[in-house]
VEXSE-18443 format. One record per residue: residue number from 1; residue in three letters; x, y, z of N, C-alpha, C in turn. Coordinates in pm, whole numbers. Each point is the difference from the previous one (the first is absolute). Last residue first. Example, Ala and Ser with C-alpha at 12.3 -4.5 7.8 and 13.67 -1.06 7.14 Angstrom:
REM residues 2
  pos  code    n_c1    n_c2    n_c3   ca_c1   ca_c2   ca_c3    c_c1    c_c2    c_c3
    2   SER    1285    -225     708      82     119       6     -77     109      73
    1   ALA      29    -572      -7     -89     119       0      90     120       0
This chain:
REM residues 321
  pos  code    n_c1    n_c2    n_c3   ca_c1   ca_c2   ca_c3    c_c1    c_c2    c_c3
  321   UNK   -1218     362    -382     -49     -29    -120      61      12    -116
  320   UNK     122      69     476     -22    -121     -25     -71     -60    -159
  319   UNK     254     465     228    -135     -62     -13      27    -182     -32
  318   UNK     282     438     303     -38    -135    -115    -112     -46     -43
  317   UNK     182     448     307     -50     -61     -32      12     -77    -128
  316   UNK     262     395     110    -118     -34     -74     -18    -208      62
  315   UNK     294     452     278      19     -73     -86    -131     -99     -80
  314   UNK     181     287     426     -78      91     -99     -22    -124    -141
  313   UNK     -47    -109     527      60     -36    -105      -1      81    -146
  312   UNK    -207    -161     485     -46     137     -91     141      32    -107
  311   UNK     -45    -401     296      99     109      50      -9     122    -107
  310   UNK    -344    -309      32      13     -11     106     140      74      39
  309   UNK    -126    -127    -498    -126      94     169       4      17     111
  308   UNK     354    -210    -359     -47     146     -10     -82      19      83
  307   UNK      66    -403     112     131      99      45     -77     154     -66
  306   UNK    -247    -347    -177      -4      16     127      80      89      80
  305   UNK      71    -107    -480    -121      95      62     -22       3     144
  304   UNK     344    -288    -198      18      93     -31    -110     120      -6
  303   UNK      74    -476     124     147      25     -84     -10     144     -14
  302   UNK    -399    -252     152     101      42     125     158      13     -49
  301   UNK    -361      57    -302     -26      41     107      51      10      81
  300   UNK      45    -227    -397      45     108     -11     -44      94     142
  299   UNK     -34    -431      40     138       6     -71     -27     178      -3
  298   UNK    -438    -159      -2      66     -50     166     196      56       0
  297   UNK    -236     -22    -432     -55      88     129      40       8     117
  296   UNK      78    -394    -294      99     152     -11     -72     120      33
  295   UNK      22    -462     216    -126      58     -89      71     136     -28
  294   UNK     345    -443     232    -114     136      22     -51      23    -151
  293   UNK     405    -291     207    -137     -44     -41     -88     111      41
  292   UNK     474     118    -105     -50     -32      77    -143     -60     -42
  291   UNK     426     224    -208     -30    -113     -26    -126     -72      57
  290   UNK     232     424      71     -85     -16    -141     -60    -133     -64
  289   UNK     185      49     494     -67      58     -16     -90       7    -176
  288   UNK     436    -181     100    -104     -67       5    -151       7       3
  287   UNK     418     262    -110     -57    -135    -144    -106     -96      68
  286   UNK     175     401     259    -120      10    -115       7     -93     -91
  285   UNK     238     -57     440    -147      71     -29     -12     -29    -125
  284   UNK     422    -109     -55    -133    -100      60     -83      12      71
  283   UNK     282     365    -120     -20     -91    -173     -63    -153      63
  282   UNK     140     348     285    -118     110     -62     -55    -166     -96
  281   UNK     257     -91     456      56      41    -148    -149      36     -71
  280   UNK      64      37     555     -35     -64    -155      23      79    -129
  279   UNK     115     266     370      64    -126      35     -78    -164     -35
  278   UNK      14     487    -157     113    -116     -41      24    -113      64
  277   UNK    -491     107     -96     144      20     -13      84     145      77
  276   UNK    -448    -220     -14      88      22      89     160      32      12
  275   UNK    -449     -75    -268     120     -58       8      35     -39     117
  274   UNK    -511     125    -151     146      42      31      35     -71     -37
  273   UNK    -533      97     -56     142     -50     -51      81      85      56
  272   UNK    -475     -94     218      52     143     -79     152     -87     -47
  271   UNK    -545     -68     222     138     -45     -60      65      69     -86
  270   UNK    -474      68     139      81      -2      99     134     -33       9
  269   UNK    -341     -46    -298      22     141       5      39      43     118
  268   UNK    -129    -460     -61      89      15    -130      71     146      44
  267   UNK    -188    -246     454     -77      90    -170     135      -2     -59
  266   UNK     -39    -268     394      13     200      77     -23      55    -161
  265   UNK       7    -496      51     -24      74     121     -26     116      27
  264   UNK      96    -258    -407     -80     -29      23     -17      58     174
  263   UNK     347     134    -217     -77      42     -78    -114     -69      62
  262   UNK     374    -187     202     -61     185      35    -105      71    -100
  261   UNK     141    -474    -147     -48      65     156     -27     113      68
  260   UNK     202     -59    -420    -117     -70     -25     -88      30     147
  259   UNK     469      39      39     -42      96     -68    -173      -8     -29
  258   UNK     282    -335     198     -33      81      98     -38     173     -97
  257   UNK     105    -347    -262     -95    -129      61     -27     132     104
  256   UNK     295      87    -319    -142     -31     -29     -24     -19      99
  255   UNK     450     244      -3     -96    -166      -3    -150      56     -48
  254   UNK     459     237     168     -43      58    -131     -30    -163       0
  253   UNK     119     358     344    -114    -128      19     -34     -17    -168
  252   UNK     261     403     156      89    -122      17     -81    -134      22
  251   UNK    -256     433     -50      82       1      26      80    -118      52
  250   UNK    -465     154    -145      43    -137     -47     196       1      46
  249   UNK    -426     253     285      80      52    -148      72    -146     -12
  248   UNK    -481     236     255     132     -89      -7      88      43    -149
  247   UNK    -399     246     335      35     -94    -153     101     -32      49
  246   UNK    -384     205     384     152     -34     -82       1      -2    -168
  245   UNK    -419     111     310      84      90       0     167     -13     -22
  244   UNK    -422    -278     -53     -16     156     -12      64      97       0
  243   UNK      92    -519      42    -121      33    -152     -46     135     -54
  242   UNK     207    -123     464      94     -12    -120     -28      14    -127
  241   UNK    -261      -6     353      50     154      17     148     -15    -120
  240   UNK    -384    -328     109     -24     134     -38     111      98     -61
  239   UNK     130    -421     231     -54      -4    -134     -64     102    -129
  238   UNK      77      27     517     125     -25     -93      -6      14    -149
  237   UNK    -460     173     314     116    -165     -36     173      72     -64
  236   UNK    -368     321     296      33     -46    -116      60    -121     -12
  235   UNK       3     328     346     -83     -26      -1     -72    -129    -104
  234   UNK     491     120     306     -72     -28    -118    -167     -22     -12
  233   UNK     327     -85     388    -103     164       3     -37       3    -139
  232   UNK     107    -455     305      -1      83    -100     -59      95     -14
  231   UNK      -9    -334     316     -58     185      -4      69      28     -83
  230   UNK     -20    -512      21      50      72      68      44     172      75
  229   UNK    -205    -340    -291      22     100     -67      32      79      95
  228   UNK    -130    -480    -177      61      20     117      36     127     -24
  227   UNK    -265    -191    -341     -11     -55     148      22       9     126
  226   UNK      85     262    -414    -138     -14      66     -27     -75      89
  225   UNK     389      36    -126      -3      91      35    -137      36      36
  224   UNK     176    -397    -263      81      23     149     -92     113      84
  223   UNK     -97     -28    -434     -93     -74      44      20       3     165
  222   UNK     282     241    -315    -136      54      27     -77     -97      44
  221   UNK     439    -121     -62     -83     119      25     -79      41      41
  220   UNK     -17    -314    -321      82     -59     153       7     115      98
  219   UNK     -42      83    -490    -142     -40     112      20     -40      75
  218   UNK     357     175    -214     -45      74      53    -149     -62      12
  217   UNK     433    -161     -76     -12     -58     104    -132     108     -19
  216   UNK     221      31    -353       2    -127     -10     -79     -31     114
  215   UNK     122     439     -72    -128     -36     -70     -38    -167     -30
  214   UNK     426     231     206    -156      -9     114    -102     -10     -98
  213   UNK     488      27    -119     -53     -95      12    -182     -14      99
  212   UNK     252     370    -248      94     -87     148     -71    -113      30
  211   UNK     -84     251    -365     -91      23     135      40     -45      97
  210   UNK     145      -1    -446     -80     -66      18     -38     -12     100
  209   UNK     369     220     -66      -3    -128       5     -87     -69      -4
  208   UNK     -65     496     193     135     -40    -124       6    -187      40
  207   UNK    -372     417     165     108     -90      14      56     -69    -103
  206   UNK    -241     471      78      26     -63     -64      77    -109      62
  205   UNK    -445     372     132     140     -39      16      -6    -120     -89
  204   UNK    -318     374      91      40     -25    -101     145     -75      30
  203   UNK    -510     347     300     178     -76     -12      26    -139    -112
  202   UNK    -415     195     125      40      12     -77     130       6     -78
  201   UNK    -237     -26     436     -32    -101     -78      49     -24    -146
  200   UNK      82     139     490      49      87     -89     -44    -128    -149
  199   UNK    -116     -97     453      -6     168      10      14      92    -152
  198   UNK     -25    -480      52    -133      31      61      -1     161     -40
  197   UNK     416    -247     -90     -84      30     -89    -126      18      -3
  196   UNK     307    -115     348      20     196     -47     -69       2    -132
  195   UNK     -45    -386     347    -101     131      28      42      94     -83
  194   UNK     307    -403     109     -25     122      71    -126     105       0
  193   UNK     117    -418    -321     -53     -45     159       8     114     111
  192   UNK     212      24    -408    -156     -15     -13     -27     -15     117
  191   UNK     450      56      49    -116     171     -91    -138     -49     -21
  190   UNK     283    -378     145      -7     166     103     -73      91     -81
  189   UNK      89    -323    -263     -89     -64      -4     -21     111     142
  188   UNK     377      57    -248    -120      72     -99     -84     -56     111
  187   UNK     374    -137     166       5     141     -17    -128      89     -44
  186   UNK      56    -509       6     -35      68      75       6     140      60
  185   UNK     179    -166    -418     -96     -37      -1    -112      51     149
  184   UNK     463      95     -86     -83      77     -66    -147     -66      20
  183   UNK     357    -282     157     -39     143      79     -20     121     -50
  182   UNK      56    -450    -239    -112     -11     209     -20     115       9
  181   UNK     246     -19    -429    -146       6     -14    -115     -19     141
  180   UNK     516     -24       8     -52     169     -56    -168       6     -14
  179   UNK     300    -394      56     -25     135     158     -88      92     -28
  178   UNK     136    -360    -315    -134     -19      75      -3     110     122
  177   UNK     289      19    -397     -77    -171     -24    -119      21     126
  176   UNK     300     402     -53    -144     -84     -84      -8     -61     -19
  175   UNK     249      63     439     -11     116     -97    -159     -50     -88
  174   UNK     224    -375     324       2      95      15     -79     100    -148
  173   UNK     123    -413      77    -127     -13       3     -36     136      -5
  172   UNK     440    -141      43     -79     -61    -192    -169      27      -2
  171   UNK     331     -23     425     -11     148     -66     -70       7    -174
  170   UNK      73    -286     511     -78     -35    -170     -19     112     -95
  169   UNK     179       3     480      58     -99     -73    -102     -18     -92
  168   UNK    -267     265     247      92     -40      35      46    -134     -11
  167   UNK    -435     192     -91      88      -7    -106     145       6      57
  166   UNK    -349       1     302      -5    -116    -126      65     -25     -95
  165   UNK      20     376     354      83    -122      62     -44     -80    -126
  164   UNK     -97     491       8     -70    -103     -73      94     -91      43
  163   UNK     176     426     200    -167     -24      14     -85    -131    -101
  162   UNK     455      98    -164      57      23     184    -185     -40      60
  161   UNK      39      74    -446     -46    -202       7      75      34     171
  160   UNK    -303     349    -287     128      58      87      22    -182      36
  159   UNK    -247      98    -453     -23      13     179     113      28      72
  158   UNK     -26     145    -554       0    -136      93      -9      25     105
  157   UNK    -280     243    -369      86      60      89     105    -194     100
  156   UNK    -401     236    -431      35    -124      97     148      81      51
  155   UNK    -407     346    -175      95    -110    -101      72     -20     172
  154   UNK    -450     231    -153      34     -68      86      98     -94     -57
  153   UNK    -213     487    -188      58    -104     -60     102    -151     139
  152   UNK    -405     371    -108      81      33      83      23    -129      15
  151   UNK    -282     350    -359      61     -91      48     116     -88     119
  150   UNK    -412     481     -99     161     -78     -92      20    -130      79
  149   UNK    -263     479     165     -93    -177     -86     168     -83    -114
  148   UNK     -39     375     360      82      52     -66    -112     -87    -136
  147   UNK    -170     -62     378       4     108     -71      30     110    -102
  146   UNK     132    -434     295    -177       1    -100       6      90     -16
  145   UNK     431      15     169     -10    -130    -121    -165      28     -48
  144   UNK      28     198     417      38     116    -113      33    -113    -146
  143   UNK    -132    -222     405    -149     142     -60      85      85     -68
  142   UNK     261    -306     202     -64     -58     -58    -114      58     -85
  141   UNK     259     145     293      65      27    -114     -37     -81    -119
  140   UNK    -194      68     449      -3     152     -55      97     -14    -130
  139   UNK      20    -405     261    -176      -4     -29     -10     188     -86
  138   UNK     409    -233     264     -34      18    -182     -98      27     -35
  137   UNK     109    -100     520      49     114     -61      32      28    -176
  136   UNK    -224    -381     225     -87      94      -6      65     148     -93
  135   UNK     154    -511    -168       4      94     168     -90     139      13
  134   UNK      92    -332    -371    -135      27      50      38      42     112
  133   UNK     387     -41    -260     -71     101     -23    -161      -6      48
  132   UNK     461    -233     231     -75      11    -121    -123      89      12
  131   UNK     546     -35     177    -133     103     -38    -131     -88    -116
  130   UNK     415    -110     422     -17     -22    -147    -114      75       7
  129   UNK     452      79     334    -192       9     -40     -11     -31    -155
  128   UNK     408     195     250      14    -138      38    -157     -76     -12
  127   UNK     133     475    -293      73     -65     133     -18    -139      46
  126   UNK    -281      43    -391      48     144      82       9     -12     137
  125   UNK    -105    -299    -455      72      -5     106      -4     124      44
  124   UNK    -338    -198    -383      99     115      40      65     -48     145
  123   UNK    -319    -355    -339     -23      87     106     144     112     -16
  122   UNK    -113    -136    -453     -20     -87      91      22      92     110
  121   UNK      89     195    -416      99    -111     -17     -26     -71     155
  120   UNK    -271     386    -296      26     -12     119      35    -122      21
  119   UNK    -140     321    -392      48    -119       8      76      14     147
  118   UNK    -397     348    -307     142     -58      58      32    -119      44
  117   UNK    -265     321    -396     -14     -76     109     128     -39      64
  116   UNK     -21     276    -408    -124     -48      -1     -20     -84      90
  115   UNK     322     438     -63     -56    -140      18     -89     -29       7
  114   UNK     190     411     -44    -118     -21     -37       9    -124     -15
  113   UNK     227     387     272     124    -125    -127     -66     -76     -71
  112   UNK    -291     342     280     119      25     -61      94     -63     -64
  111   UNK    -378    -171     243     -47     109     -73     124      69     -46
  110   UNK       2    -451     153    -101       8     -76     -25     104     -57
  109   UNK     383     -18     285      14    -149     -66    -120      80    -114
  108   UNK     -47     232     393     169      48    -114     -16    -110    -144
  107   UNK    -278    -103     390     -54     132    -105      85      44     -71
  106   UNK     155    -343     269    -100     -67     -80     -67     146     -87
  105   UNK     332      94     339      33     -31    -107     -53     -95    -103
  104   UNK    -181     163     354      90     100     -23      14     -17     -95
  103   UNK    -174    -320     295     -75      88    -110      47      89     -80
  102   UNK     257    -231     278      -7     -82    -121    -106      29     -70
  101   UNK     139     202     383      53      62    -100      44    -112    -103
  100   UNK    -258     -46     362      -4     121     -26      21      56     -62
   99   UNK      39    -440     136    -111     -14     -49     -19     164     -51
   98   UNK     422    -299      70      13     145      66    -180      24     -63
   97   UNK     310    -372     -51     -41     -26      80     -11     155      39
   96   UNK     -65     -94    -433    -102     -61      73      51      -6     160
   95   UNK     179     212    -501      11     -25     152     -93     -16     132
   94   UNK      39     -82    -563     -70      66     142      58      -2      65
   93   UNK     -13     -13    -586      82     -69     131     -56      77      86
   92   UNK    -261     -34    -469     108      43      94       7     -46      84
   91   UNK     -33    -103    -576    -134     -27     163     149      19     115
   90   UNK     -84     123    -537      56      -4     142     -59       9      85
   89   UNK      59     -95    -602     -47      80      92      55     -78     162
   88   UNK     149     -17    -559     -30       4      87     -68      90     105
   87   UNK      69      -9    -498      13    -135      75       4     -44     128
   86   UNK     -95     401    -217     -46    -141     -54      15    -103      18
   85   UNK     219     420     195    -150     -34      42    -117    -106     -61
   84   UNK     560     105     111     -92     -62     -99    -147      -7      21
   83   UNK     329     349     171      72     -76     -87     -80     -85     -53
   82   UNK    -183     104     382     -47     119     -75     111     -21    -158
   81   UNK       6    -343     334    -148      62     -82      -4      77     -37
   80   UNK     383     -38     242      -2     -89     -80    -177     -57     -75
   79   UNK     114     368     304      76      -1     -73     -27     -75    -134
   78   UNK    -171    -157     403    -115     149     -73     125      21    -141
   77   UNK     195    -347     301    -112     -13     -33     -56      69    -109
   76   UNK     309     231     275      26     -75     -39     -74     -74    -128
   75   UNK    -176     178     399      52     112     -78      91     -56    -107
   74   UNK    -182    -283     351    -113      75    -150      56      90     -41
   73   UNK     307    -177     307     -42     -99    -135    -104      46     -74
   72   UNK     102     258     379     128      36    -189     -31    -104     -51
   71   UNK    -291      25     353      -6     125     -47     147     -21    -133
   70   UNK     -71    -363     338     -93      23    -100      49     107     -77
   69   UNK     316     -48     319       6     -85    -111    -103      -4     -89
   68   UNK      -9     299     348      83      44     -62      47    -108    -158
   67   UNK    -307    -121     405     -48     145     -63     130      40    -150
   66   UNK      87    -347     360    -107     -49    -190     -34     126     -18
   65   UNK     332     154     297      53     -83     -97    -104    -105     -84
   64   UNK    -161     262     403      70      54    -118      81     -57    -111
   63   UNK    -211    -263     355     -49      67    -101     -33      71    -125
   62   UNK     241    -445     183      60     113      17    -105      63     -57
   61   UNK      90    -482     -69    -110      35     155      39     175      32
   60   UNK     -22    -279    -454      58      53       3     -46      88     149
   59   UNK    -160    -301    -343     123     -65      97      62      83      82
   58   UNK    -380     137    -347     -32     -45     123      91     -69      95
   57   UNK     135     147    -458     -49     120     148     -64     -55     107
   56   UNK     180    -322    -255      94     105     -71    -102     127     111
   55   UNK      18    -479    -106    -128      26      71       3     131     -39
   54   UNK      -9    -106    -397     -22     -58     133     159     -89      94
   53   UNK    -120     375    -435      14    -171       2     -31      23     170
   52   UNK    -258     359    -315     129     -44      58      66    -109      81
   51   UNK    -349     101    -439      29      36     134     152     -54      28
   50   UNK    -321     107    -481      57     -34      43      25      75     193
   49   UNK    -283    -201    -483     -46     114     143     167     -65      69
   48   UNK     -80       3    -532     -31     -91      80      31     118     132
   47   UNK     -62    -146    -561       4     117     108      -1     -54     143
   46   UNK     -16    -236    -437      -4     153     -50      46      88      91
   45   UNK      72    -554    -121     -30      72     121     -27     178     -23
   44   UNK     163    -421    -274    -140      34      12     -72      53      89
   43   UNK     468    -178    -116     -77     -65     109    -138      24     -26
   42   UNK     387     265    -184     -11    -174     -15     -76     -37      66
   41   UNK      37     432     125     -35     -66    -173       7     -99     -41
   40   UNK     166      61     499    -208     -16     -22     -22      35    -138
   39   UNK     473     -39      76     -96    -125      23    -136      19       6
   38   UNK     251     358     -46      64     -66    -206     -98    -163     111
   37   UNK      39     326     311    -121      57    -146       7    -105     -72
   36   UNK     317     -36     327    -151     -54      58     -77      69     -99
   35   UNK     453      24     -35     -43    -165     -16    -165      29      21
   34   UNK     138     462       9      86    -100    -115     -75    -142      46
   33   UNK    -107     388     249     -32      -1    -157      37     -74    -102
   32   UNK      31       2     529    -171      59     -32      37       5    -170
   31   UNK     300    -236     414      -9      40     -77    -140      26     -52
   30   UNK     140    -166     454      68     110     -11       2     140    -203
   29   UNK    -140    -514     145     -54      36      94      33     197     -26
   28   UNK     247    -331    -271    -168     -29     -71     -90     125     110
   27   UNK     491    -127     158      10      88    -100    -155      59     -48
   26   UNK      19    -334     325      58     132      23      13     103     -81
   25   UNK     -72    -419    -133    -107     -29      66     -15     202      93
   24   UNK     407    -243    -197     -93      27    -130    -126      60      78
   23   UNK     264    -153     292      85     169       8     -97      -9    -183
   22   UNK    -153    -322     434      46     -10    -116     104     167     -54
   21   UNK    -156     -39     511     -83     -54    -129     112       5     -99
   20   UNK     107     153     427      10    -116     -17     -50     -81    -130
   19   UNK     -30     490     162     157     -69     -74      52    -134      15
   18   UNK    -488     301      21      62    -121       4     150     -15      11
   17   UNK    -278     480    -101      37     -70      -4      36    -145      51
   16   UNK    -132     515      89    -129    -166      60      88     -90     -91
   15   UNK     226     433     -15     -36     -88     124    -123    -124      12
   14   UNK     206     195    -462      68     -44     100     -80     -27     154
   13   UNK    -349      33    -339      98      74      43     106    -110      62
   12   UNK    -465    -186    -311      88      73      98      75      91      38
   11   UNK    -479    -248    -251     159      29      -5      37      23      88
   10   UNK    -410    -310    -182      79     100      45      94     -17     -54
    9   UNK    -519     -73     -71     104     -63     -85     149      59      65
    8   UNK    -566    -128     -25     109      -2     132     120      -3     -54
    7   UNK    -370      46    -314     -44     105      95     102     -24     125
    6   UNK     -75     -54    -556      84     -22     106     -12      58      79
    5   UNK    -234     -75    -466      41      95      96     -11     -80     105
    4   UNK      -8     -82    -540     -52     -49     147      71     107      62
    3   UNK      -6     -79    -507     -47     157      95     -61     -45     117
    2   UNK      48    -429    -368      68     155      14     -64      98      77
    1   UNK      65    -526      39    -122      76      32      86     135     -19
């Protein structure tokens, strides 16, 4: 399929690079113009929505340092988007360690820099605490997100394994193999169960990797909360919030069965194409999607049209005729 829009594609700055990853990956994260665009052209991606790699700002325990890093990376991303508005849009990074400053930077990202949303890499560290965004101190922040009417992409990060002993001695289960999905799905479920979407019903969040495995267990989560609610604040079911307040992307999930499950559980209009470049290869992600078992109308919706609608991109929707 030509004209695909990829919604979870990453870049880095030197401070957010991991020296343990291969040099080729480090190079690709810093590159905007060379291999990135040539690969987009080769594999039919017209447009990429770019966001800072993780955990980045969320991993900075000092408030002032987190604010500074968010501002500098957002300025850099804005420069790249201005240079190539025909190929890129941006998702802003936010210093969630300080909710008031996060609101300030959120407004700057949308109103001044022209970004189409924000991307936050999981929980934030502030001193020795972990901040999840269902906490009461973030309610004013969510009110601004709703007012601005922009998507919030909740991207994974690894749990701190010193507080997750199940991973001790099993490093192969951390990061993208398993721990990313476990950490992010619990964070998303906390948001759903907190009553956040009852107070702010127009909020729209995005989860990668076809929903961080929540769609697979959706019926069971609803069933158990119905039988044993234990005082859950949410007024509606988890499935209601997933179908009305969340979208999912195909980032790093290049397999037909989970794609079809997500389409069945939350609706084709809430599924978005993504590669997760450069952590995943464009060739694999695009070749899979172009040949996935889909009606062409659904391929166009997932591959392009849903992203245009959600992110309000200045692009033409594709027609199946």
